[in-house]
C-alpha positions, 0 to 999 in steps of 0.5 A: 075723581080719584078711585074710591079706595083712598079718599072715602076712607079718609073722609068716613073716619070723621063720621060718627061710629054709626054712620062710619060702619054703614059706609065702610060695608062692602056695598056702601064702599061703592059709593061716590066720594060725593055721597060720603061728603054729603053724609059727613055734612048731613044737616048743614045748609049751604047758605054762606055767600061770597059777602058773608064769607069774606065778612067771616074772614075779615072778622077772623083775621082782623082781631085785637092784634091790629091794635097792638101788633104795630108796635111789636112789628116795629120793635123787630123790624124797625122802619121796614115793618110795612114791608114785613106786612107785604112780604108776608102777604105775598107768601100768603097769597099762595096759601090763599089760593090753595085754601080756595082750591082745596075748599072748592074740591072738598068743601067739607066741615073742618076746612083745612082738617077736612082737606088734609085728611082727604089728601093724606089720610086721618093721621094727617088730618088729626095733626092739622086739627090739633095744630089749629086747636093749639094755635087758636088757644096760644092766640086766645091767651095772648090776646087775653094777656094784652087785655090785662096789660091794657086794663093795667094801663087804664087802672094802674092799681090792677098791674099787680100779679094778683090783680092781673089774675083776677082781671084774666079770670073775670074776663074768661068767666064772662067769655064762657058765660056768653057761649054757654048761654046758647049759640043763638045769644052768642052769635047776636052778641058777637054780631052786634059788637063786630062792626064796632071795632072797625070804626076806631081803626077808621078814625085812626086812619082819618086822623093820620091822613089829616096829619099828612103834610103837616107837622105831627102833633107834639107828644110826650118825650121820645123813647129810644130811637127806632131799632136798626133794620136787621135780617134777624129782626125782620124775620122775627117780624114776619112771624108776627105779621103771619099771626096778624094774617092768620084767621082764614083757617077758622073761617074755612071751618065752615066749608061745609056750609058755603054756597057754590064753593067753586066760585064763593071760596076764591071770590070771598077769600081773595077779596077779604085778604086784599082788604086786610093787606091794605088796611094793615099797611095803612094802619102801620104807616100811619102809626109810624108817622104819628109816633115815630121812634116811640112806636116800638116802645107803645103799650097801646100804639093806636091809642097813643097815636090818636092821643096826640089829637087830644084825649077824646080820640085816644080814649076812643081808640083805647076803648076800641082796642079792648072791645075788639079783644073781647069780641075776638075772644067771644068769637074764638070761644064760639068756634075753636071749641067746636074742633075739641067737640068734633074730636070727642064726637069722632072718638079722636079724643075722650067722648066727654068733650063731644057731649052736648048740654041738654038745655042749651045744646052747646058742647059745655064740656069742650067750651069750659075746657077750652076757656080753662087752658086759655086762661092758664096761658094767658096767666103764664105767658105774654102777648108777644110770646104767645102770638109768635108761638100761635103764628108758628103753629099756624105754619104747621097748618098752612104747609100741609094745606098747600100740599093737600091742595096740590095733591087734590088738584093733581088727582082731580078730586071734585066732590061738589061739582066743577072745582076752582081748578086754578091753572097756576095751582102748582106754582101757588102751592110752591109759593106757599110751601117756600113761604112757610119754609122761610117762616120755619127758618125765621123761628127760634129753636125753642119755638121749633122744638115746641112745634115738633113736640105738638106734632109728635104729641098729636101722633101719639095721641091719635094712635092711642085713640085709634087703639082705644076705639079698635079701629 
């Protein structure tokens, strides 16, 4: 364990002001990091086991994107799209190990926000938290835009700009309504609908398996040929696949409630990510088999592929895609605004964001603000552009998280019992950082400028809030 002069100050900054003052007095400075961690996560119950964690990660990662990304990745990477998933998964393997290692050493609420803060201080943690918030907003806007596009396919009269805005407004009013009613009701709605979104995917894979060795069912006239495989296109496909694999960082925000993190975190994460990789590659291969050269130009690839077996199958996949998008948006609006709430609670954003509704006990201001910004992004952007930006923002979360895991491992910090202590952690951190560097090099300059702008803006906002609070 490192000396109490470094890490405790980083952890204490996340506490409410009253507790922060008490813990930083001369007597309290002698407390261990574990005691400070306990104060930060006071009231939380470590009740999340391996199965629950794996399910949470799968639910957060496999959102609605799986119903639309096969076409988007094929448009960029051509027939090499399945390879893009595998290459991204190799880079992500290092990131997953780093998340497991760091989480087992500093298993505090906030996930990467907390581990980066413990390793590099509150400013770095603040930037990481802001990037997580921005990434979630972009993903929410992108998937909501996809819902509007899918609705327009179902009812062409809704394809006009005015009708699209009405669809998006109704969508976010419903999402906000579910979450503003109370966390228990929102959790019941989300839990009840989560399992349903997996069933259409299983149906799609069954249809694909049934067609192996047989001539693919006849469909509409083919569009332009499959795009050729180019290095630039393959790199852009990698950015999209990174978006497809992102989401575990949101699940890790509940690290303060994971039971026996040294064992549960690595088992749950690795089990979930392996399942996700197999499912993604299987879906991509099935879509390419069923649609062929028409895949890159399919607005709803899984629904169109299933429709080759009849309108009922296509309708099931189409309905499953829309339902999955709605479930993901509700799930996102349940978790992501809590980061905004935490910033307000900790004095790192205006306290207005940290207020709870006296009746429902939910952060109403944070939820409404998050939904409004998401609506604006969905109304002014497209699915492909927003998810690409979200994927790039995730690089800004994963890279410091890998570096933090290495620092925590080297300093032998362990705040909740024996950590994972993975022997190959330096190599895993190097692999993760190398993969994230590759993602940055694959990005376009305007997107990189946008990422740099978010980081700079976060640092300026952090400095302003510190001066305002007198810290």
